[in-house]
C-alpha positions, 0 to 999 in steps of 0.5 A, a space after each residue: 500499499 502506497 500510504 501504507 504499512 511501515 517497512 518494519 511490518 512482517 510480511 505474514 502480518 501485512 497479509 493478515 491485516 489486509 485479511 481483517 480489513 476485508 473482514 471489516 468492510 463486510 462487517 460494517 456493509 452488513 449494516 444496511 441489510 440488517 438495519 432494513 429489518 429493524 423496527 427502531 429509530 436510528 439513534 436508538 439502534 447506534 446507542 444499543 449498538 455501542 453499548 451491547 459491543 461494550 458489554 460483550 467486550 468488558 470481560 476480555 478487556 477489564 484487566 487491560 483497561 485497569 492498566 491504562 494510564 490516564 492519558 490513553 483513558 482520556 484519549 479513548 474517551 474523546 475518540 468514543 465521543 467522536 464516534 458517538 457524535 459521528 453516528 447522531 450527526 450522520 443521522 440528523 443530517 438525514 432529516 435535512 437532506 437526501 441520502 445521496 447528499 448525506 452519503 457523499 458528504 460522510 464520504 469526505 472522511 479520508 480528506 479530513 483524516 488525511 488533513 489532520 495527518 498532514 497537520 501531524 506531520 504524517 502527509 499522505 502522498 499525492 496519489 492518496 489524494 487523487 484516489 480519494 477524489 476519484 473514490 468520492 466520485 464513485 460514491 456519488 454514482 453508486 448512490 444513484 446520481 444527482 444531488 437535488 432536494 437537500 439542504 446546506 443544514 443536512 450537508 454541513 451535519 453530514 460533513 461535520 459527521 465525517 470530521 468526527 469519524 476521522 478524529 476517531 480514526 486518527 486518535 486510534 492510530 496513536 492510541 492503538 500503539 499502546 492499547 489492545 484492539 479489545 480494550 480500545 473498542 470496549 472503551 471507545 464504545 462505552 463513551 460513545 454509548 455515554 453520549 447516545 443514550 442520553 441524546 436518545 432520552 433527550 429527544 424521545 427516542 424509544 429504547 425498549 419495547 421492541 418485538 423480538 425480531 428487532 432484538 435479534 436484528 440488534 444482536 446481529 448489528 453488535 456482532 457484524 458492523 460493531 465487533 467485526 467491522 469497527 473492531 477490524 478496523 481498530 485492529 488494522 489501524 495499529 499498522 496502517 495510517 488513519 487515512 488509509 483505514 478511512 479510504 478503506 471504510 469507503 468500500 462499505 457501499 460496495 459491500 452493502 450492495 453486494 450483500 443486498 444482492 445476495 440476501 435481499 434479491 436487490 440487483 444493482 442497476 448499471 449506476 451501482 455497477 459503474 459507481 462501484 467500479 470507479 470507487 474500487 479504482 480510487 480506493 486501489 490507486 490511493 492505497 495500493 503500491 508494487 511490493 518493495 524489498 521489505 516484503 519478503 517473508 518473515 515470522 509474524 510479529 
């Protein structure tokens, strides 16, 4: 990957990270298919998803959480707040703009992540920016084309949601050098839930009384999009720049389209196929580079 692995990362570890990232993309891509059947408000889904993931991870994370220093605890707490704000603002944007415009604005996350990394002295190369531009065009085409019917309030909310997600990625890149994946995800989800639950209470969103099928799908949302998807990204960000992880996350619409075709019978139209192809080209251009002399097989770290 061009804006990718450090030279000291063994080849075996690199291959494993790529496999984990593929699973993470499938994990977050399953969100659209799962949410389709959930009879609950989007904010309730996000609140239960983050709380459920935190509680499931707590037994395995407890010992490491007890050893974390105050600085890392604070950083993870801030990252979790960014994640919660990302969910909240993105959902709110859909009340003020079209799904297309909201999706495109949220898809600017690699841009914001790259800007923050540049300010921190880790500027992505030129091909990353070119690939990001191509990928965002692909997202727009995949989303259906045309951007009428929206409003600047919704666009602004979605853009800020992308900034919040970028903050979550960048902090994760720093903290994950010292903190394990499970502890990071447990505390970040707990911090997000601590923000989302009061938000749901203040907005009058119903949090209980769902039918059994909804509870089952909420459980799947915790296991798939959150634990497999977001935790996979949390694992990979230890080895890759945050901007690269943000770029790979743009593959979610492609994965969602494939899963919808498999499980819902929603076959993609010509625009979706074209947009997906453009998006894939952008991601490959931004993240891929020919193997170097450092890519010789070594024992996994």
